[in-house]
C-alpha positions in Angstrom: 0.0 0.0 0.0 1.3 3.4 -1.0 -0.8 6.6 -0.2 -3.8 4.4 0.4 -3.5 2.5 -2.9 -3.1 -1.3 -2.9 -0.4 -2.0 -5.5 -0.7 -5.8 -5.4 -3.1 -5.8 -8.3 -0.9 -3.5 -10.4 1.8 -4.8 -12.8 5.3 -4.5 -11.4 6.3 -1.7 -13.7 3.1 0.3 -12.9 3.6 -0.3 -9.2 7.3 0.8 -9.5 6.3 4.1 -11.2 3.6 4.8 -8.6 6.0 4.1 -5.8 8.6 6.4 -7.4 6.0 9.2 -7.8 4.9 8.9 -4.2 8.5 8.9 -3.0 9.3 12.1 -5.0 6.2 13.9 -3.7 7.0 12.8 -0.2 10.6 14.1 -0.4 9.3 17.4 -1.8 6.8 17.8 1.0 9.4 16.9 3.6 11.9 19.5 2.2 9.2 22.2 2.0 8.3 21.6 5.6 11.9 21.5 6.7 12.5 24.9 5.1 9.4 26.3 6.8 10.4 24.8 10.1 13.9 26.2 9.9 12.5 29.6 9.0 10.2 29.6 12.1 12.9 28.2 14.4 15.3 31.0 13.4 13.0 33.4 15.2 12.9 31.3 18.4 16.4 29.9 19.0 20.0 29.8 17.9 20.5 27.3 15.0 23.5 25.4 13.7 25.4 27.2 10.9 23.9 24.7 8.4 20.5 23.8 9.9 19.2 21.8 7.0 20.8 18.4 6.5 19.6 15.0 5.3 20.2 11.5 6.4 19.0 8.0 5.4 17.4 7.2 8.7 14.7 4.5 8.3 12.1 6.7 10.1 12.7 9.4 7.5 12.3 7.1 4.4 8.7 6.2 4.4 7.6 6.5 0.7 4.3 8.2 1.5 4.7 10.0 4.8 6.5 13.3 4.8 8.9 13.6 7.7 11.7 15.6 9.3 14.0 15.0 12.2 14.5 17.9 14.6 17.7 17.9 16.6 17.5 20.5 19.3 21.0 20.2 20.9 23.6 18.1 22.5 23.8 17.5 26.2 27.5 17.4 25.9 27.5 21.1 24.7 27.2 23.4 27.7 25.2 26.1 25.9 22.8 23.5 24.4 22.4 21.9 27.8 21.4 25.2 29.4 18.8 25.7 26.7 17.4 22.2 27.0 17.1 22.6 30.8 15.3 25.9 30.4 11.5 25.5 30.6 11.1 28.9 28.9 13.3 27.8 26.0 11.6 24.4 25.7 8.1 26.1 25.7 9.1 28.7 23.1 10.8 26.1 20.9 7.8 23.6 21.1 5.4 26.4 20.3 7.4 27.4 17.3 7.5 23.8 16.0 3.8 23.5 16.6 3.2 26.7 14.7 5.3 25.5 11.7 3.3 22.2 11.7 -0.1 24.1 11.8 1.0 26.4 9.0 2.2 23.5 6.9 -1.0 21.5 7.3 -3.2 24.6 6.7 -1.7 24.9 3.2 -1.2 21.1 2.5 -4.4 19.5 3.7 -5.1 15.9 2.6 -6.7 15.9 -0.8 -5.3 19.3 -1.9 -2.2 20.1 -3.9 0.7 22.2 -2.6 -0.1 25.9 -3.3 -3.7 25.2 -4.2 -5.0 27.6 -1.6 
């Protein structure tokens, strides 16, 4: 199943094309959201000099579920640890992430195309 479509009844070549299309769209949505999230987080906290990176983590590779991984700091870094221990920082950062998610879904609701609003 990809994006709610059972591909068992489809010929292998058709299923492969559909999987490829779903993966491309998912990567595009993930990248769009990652850019939006970084833009929002810049207003709330200090970011790494190169805040957008990619990795092949299994949880980020679902062919039909857009995803991002948010790394907020390292406990081995004194400044990061101070931030992570600050309730004010955690609340501000969580609210910023929630805002980015809400904004993303407001413009990318299920059944609509990106930018259709």
